[in-house]
C-alpha positions, 0 to 999 in steps of 0.5 A, a space after each residue: 478484537 484486541 488492538 494489539 492483536 489486530 495491529 500485530 496481524 496486520 504487520 504480519 499480513 504486510 510482511 507476507 505480501 512484501 514477500 510475495 511482491 519480491 517473487 513477482 518482481 523476479 519474474 518481472 525482471 526475468 521477463 525484461 521489465 524495468 524498475 520503472 515499469 515494475 514500480 509504476 504498475 505497482 503504484 497504479 494498481 495500489 492507487 486504484 485499490 485504495 480508491 476502491 476501498 474508500 469509495 466502498 467504505 464511504 458507501 457503507 458508512 453512510 448506510 449504517 445507522 450507528 454512525 452518529 458523529 457529526 462531519 467536520 470534527 476531525 481536522 484534515 491532515 496537512 498535505 505535506 505529511 501526506 507527501 512525506 509518507 508517500 515519498 518514504 514508501 515509494 522510495 522503499 519500493 524503488 530501493 528494494 526492487 533495485 536491490 532484487 535486480 542484483 540478487 541472483 535468481 534461484 
């Protein structure tokens, strides 16, 4: 698949999932959940999903015969870069969901 098309499709799917999340957040607020409970549960389930995808992908990588690249060629990402990216992602979720609490329910 063309890389630009693949990237555009992934951005589109991400935008669609953010729209679904706002609906879930509105229902959560209507049922009495707080901002911390909503963002905490989203973070927890995202954590579990990413680890599951990681373990599944590493299992299939080891089983494939076409994987001939030696391990250790890629340098590890610095920890502060990962923390910085995660911090901005988390803050977007917190601020977005806080704004959702101020919007009237339709």
